[in-house]
C-alpha positions as CSV (number, residue, x, y, z in Angstrom):
1,M,19.2,20.1,-15.2
2,S,20.6,23.5,-15.5
3,A,19.2,26.4,-13.8
4,G,16.8,27.6,-16.1
5,D,15.5,24.2,-16.7
6,Q,11.7,24.5,-14.4
7,L,11.8,20.8,-12.8
8,F,9.1,18.9,-14.7
9,A,8.0,15.7,-13.1
10,Y,6.9,12.0,-14.2
11,V,4.3,10.8,-12.0
12,L,3.3,7.0,-12.0
13,A,0.7,6.9,-9.7
14,C,-2.5,4.3,-10.1
15,G,-5.6,5.4,-11.7
16,D,-8.2,4.9,-9.2
17,P,-10.9,7.9,-9.7
18,K,-11.4,8.0,-5.6
19,I,-7.5,9.6,-5.7
20,R,-7.1,11.0,-8.6
21,S,-8.5,13.9,-7.6
22,R,-6.1,14.6,-4.6
23,I,-3.3,13.2,-5.5
24,L,-3.2,16.2,-8.5
25,W,-4.1,19.2,-6.5
26,E,-1.6,17.7,-4.5
27,L,0.9,17.6,-7.6
28,D,-0.2,21.2,-8.9
29,Q,0.1,22.7,-5.9
30,R,3.1,21.5,-5.5
31,L,5.2,21.8,-9.3
32,G,2.7,24.2,-10.6
33,P,-0.4,22.3,-13.0
34,E,1.7,22.2,-16.0
35,N,4.8,20.7,-14.5
36,H,4.0,17.4,-14.5
37,F,3.3,14.1,-16.5
38,W,0.1,11.5,-15.5
39,L,-0.5,9.3,-16.9
40,P,-2.4,6.4,-14.2
41,E,-0.9,3.1,-14.7
42,L,-4.0,0.4,-12.7
43,G,-2.1,-0.6,-9.2
44,G,1.3,2.4,-9.9
45,A,4.5,1.4,-9.4
46,K,2.9,-2.7,-9.2
47,D,4.0,-3.3,-13.3
48,L,7.7,-2.5,-12.4
49,I,8.6,-5.7,-10.2
50,M,5.5,-8.0,-10.3
51,P,3.8,-7.6,-13.3
52,E,1.6,-10.1,-14.6
53,K,4.1,-10.6,-17.9
54,D,7.0,-9.1,-18.2
55,R,6.1,-7.5,-21.3
56,D,3.9,-5.3,-19.1
57,R,7.5,-4.0,-17.4
58,E,8.6,-3.0,-20.4
59,R,5.3,-1.3,-21.7
60,L,5.4,0.9,-18.6
61,L,9.0,1.5,-19.1
62,R,8.9,2.6,-22.8
63,K,5.9,4.5,-22.0
64,M,8.3,6.5,-19.6
65,E,11.4,6.6,-22.3
66,T,8.5,8.2,-24.5
67,A,7.9,10.9,-22.3
68,A,11.5,11.4,-21.6
69,K,11.3,12.3,-25.0
70,V,8.4,14.3,-25.5
71,H,8.7,16.1,-21.8
72,R,12.9,16.4,-20.2
73,F,11.7,15.2,-16.7
74,G,14.4,15.9,-14.0
75,L,12.1,13.7,-11.3
76,I,9.9,10.8,-11.1
77,I,7.3,10.0,-8.9
78,L,6.5,7.0,-7.8
79,I,2.7,6.7,-5.8
80,N,1.4,3.7,-4.3
81,H,-1.8,3.9,-2.4
82,S,-3.9,2.1,0.8
83,D,-6.9,-0.4,-0.3
84,C,-5.2,-0.4,-4.2
85,G,-7.6,-2.9,-6.4
86,A,-4.7,-3.7,-8.9
87,Y,-2.6,-5.3,-5.7
88,R,-5.7,-6.6,-4.6
89,L,-6.6,-8.7,-7.7
90,S,-2.8,-10.4,-7.5
91,G,-3.7,-11.3,-4.4
92,H,-2.1,-8.6,-1.3
93,T,-4.7,-8.2,0.6
94,F,-4.1,-6.6,4.7
95,T,-6.1,-6.1,7.3
96,D,-3.6,-4.4,9.2
97,P,-2.9,-0.7,8.0
98,Q,0.5,-1.1,9.3
99,E,1.7,-4.1,7.1
100,E,-0.1,-2.3,4.1
101,E,2.6,0.7,4.0
102,R,5.2,-1.5,5.4
103,F,4.9,-3.7,2.1
104,H,3.9,-0.6,-0.2
105,V,7.5,0.8,1.1
106,E,9.4,-2.6,0.3
107,Q,7.5,-2.0,-3.1
108,L,8.2,1.2,-3.7
109,K,11.6,0.3,-3.3
110,K,12.2,-2.1,-5.6
111,A,10.4,-0.2,-7.5
112,A,12.6,2.9,-7.1
113,E,15.6,0.5,-8.6
114,V,13.6,-0.1,-11.8
115,V,12.9,3.1,-12.1
116,R,17.1,4.6,-10.8
117,E,18.4,1.9,-14.0
118,K,16.6,3.1,-16.8
119,F,17.1,6.9,-15.6
120,P,20.0,7.0,-13.9
121,R,20.5,10.6,-13.8
122,V,17.0,11.0,-12.9
123,A,15.7,12.0,-9.2
124,V,13.0,9.5,-7.8
125,E,11.4,10.0,-5.4
126,R,8.5,7.5,-3.4
127,H,5.4,8.3,-1.8
128,Y,2.5,6.4,0.1
129,F,-1.1,7.8,-0.2
130,L,-3.9,7.2,2.4
131,K,-6.6,6.3,0.2
132,A,-9.7,6.6,3.0
133,E,-8.3,9.4,4.8
134,Q,-7.2,11.5,1.3
135,R,-4.1,12.5,2.1
136,M,-0.1,11.7,1.1
137,A,1.4,9.4,4.7
138,W,5.1,10.6,3.2
């Protein structure tokens, strides 16, 4: 991106209504309300690495490609959150918060690899949101 370009971000995060407003507030504060593109996906980055069907991963990557054509972005932000229903439905339940966070660290690393393969020139950030506390853990 040239020095005059506004940093525009594609955000891949869950559409859970209990996290949406706080994450939007965080994004607006950091990037500005018109500098990010978020199409909520249940499970956030889950379908990039453990989709029920391969076409789920391809559908998500196609959405990202389309977004890149509409709004050239220089940053992709991947956000998973604690107590995610989509992960729970796929059999991943946790009683220990540290275990859950370690799981999401690994999931987001794998998702970032998939994204970097598809968008090698775009920076990728990974974040974990604590649902009950309503804050980013990192």
